[in-house]
C-alpha positions as CSV (number, residue, x, y, z in Angstrom):
1,M,9.8,-10.6,-10.8
2,K,6.7,-12.6,-10.1
3,N,4.7,-12.1,-6.8
4,S,5.4,-15.7,-5.8
5,E,9.2,-15.1,-6.2
6,L,8.9,-11.9,-4.1
7,I,6.9,-13.6,-1.4
8,K,9.6,-16.3,-1.1
9,L,12.2,-13.5,-0.7
10,L,10.1,-11.6,1.8
11,K,9.8,-14.8,3.9
12,T,13.6,-15.3,3.9
13,K,13.9,-11.7,5.2
14,G,11.6,-12.4,8.1
15,Y,8.3,-11.0,6.7
16,K,5.1,-12.8,7.6
17,R,1.9,-13.1,5.7
18,V,-1.3,-11.5,7.1
19,T,-4.7,-11.1,5.6
20,L,-6.4,-7.9,4.5
21,E,-8.8,-8.2,7.4
22,T,-6.0,-8.6,10.0
23,D,-3.6,-6.0,8.4
24,N,-2.8,-3.2,10.9
25,G,0.3,-1.9,9.2
26,E,2.6,-4.0,11.4
27,P,6.2,-3.8,10.1
28,N,7.6,-6.9,8.2
29,T,4.3,-8.1,7.1
30,F,2.6,-8.5,3.7
31,Y,-0.7,-9.5,2.2
32,S,-2.2,-10.2,-1.2
33,Y,-5.4,-8.6,-2.3
34,R,-7.0,-8.8,-5.8
35,R,-3.9,-10.1,-7.4
36,G,-1.8,-7.3,-5.8
37,L,0.9,-7.5,-3.2
38,H,1.1,-5.1,-0.3
39,I,4.3,-5.0,1.8
40,N,4.4,-3.2,5.2
41,A,8.2,-2.7,5.5
42,T,8.2,-0.4,8.6
43,G,5.6,1.7,10.4
44,N,6.3,4.5,8.0
45,L,7.2,2.7,4.7
46,S,5.3,0.4,2.5
47,F,5.6,-1.0,-1.1
48,H,2.6,-2.0,-3.3
49,I,2.2,-3.9,-6.6
50,V,-1.2,-3.8,-8.2
51,P,-2.6,-5.2,-11.4
52,P,-2.9,-2.7,-14.3
53,S,-6.7,-2.5,-13.9
54,Q,-6.3,-1.1,-10.4
55,S,-3.5,1.4,-10.9
56,L,-5.9,4.3,-11.4
57,G,-3.3,6.1,-13.4
58,L,-0.9,6.4,-10.4
59,G,1.3,3.6,-11.4
60,R,1.3,-0.2,-10.9
61,F,4.2,0.0,-8.5
62,A,4.2,2.4,-5.5
63,V,6.3,3.3,-2.5
64,C,4.4,5.0,0.3
65,A,5.9,6.9,3.2
66,V,4.9,8.8,6.2
67,R,7.0,11.7,7.4
68,D,6.0,14.2,10.1
69,G,2.5,12.9,10.0
70,A,2.0,13.5,6.3
71,G,1.6,10.7,3.7
72,F,3.6,10.6,0.4
73,Q,3.5,8.2,-2.6
74,T,5.8,7.7,-5.5
75,G,4.2,5.5,-8.3
76,T,5.6,4.2,-11.5
77,D,4.7,1.7,-14.2
78,C,8.4,0.9,-14.7
79,P,9.1,-2.4,-12.8
80,E,12.9,-1.9,-13.1
81,L,12.7,1.4,-11.1
82,F,10.4,-0.1,-8.4
83,F,12.2,-3.4,-7.9
84,R,15.7,-1.7,-7.8
85,R,14.4,0.4,-4.8
86,L,12.6,-2.5,-3.1
87,L,15.4,-4.9,-3.4
88,S,17.9,-2.3,-2.2
89,F,15.8,-1.8,0.9
90,L,15.3,-5.5,1.5
91,Q,19.1,-6.1,1.2
92,G,19.8,-3.4,3.7
93,E,21.6,-1.2,1.1
94,T,19.1,1.7,1.5
95,S,17.8,2.7,4.9
96,E,14.3,3.5,5.9
97,E,15.3,7.2,6.3
98,E,16.7,7.3,2.7
99,M,13.6,5.7,1.3
100,I,11.3,8.1,3.1
101,R,13.4,11.1,2.1
102,D,13.3,10.1,-1.6
103,T,9.6,9.4,-1.5
104,A,8.6,12.5,0.4
105,R,10.3,15.0,-2.0
């Protein structure tokens, strides 16, 4: 899935675009930075897509979560795994709690 396609989907789900400078982690927002796409799904859950040159060996696709004040990240280079989770969340099939629990293992 291309970023442009994902942005269209995000907008249909009520997400609004912000800039890197104005991003404060507000839920249902997203921004582009250096060809990457960063999605603030909730106050405790975000999704990130970065170009290969910026993955730092952690994976191009990441789900980040906060639970009990601690931060967790699950990264992958496999788009199928990432997009399955992201789309499941956006469609309401997977809850915030489930996503955080899976990420914070």
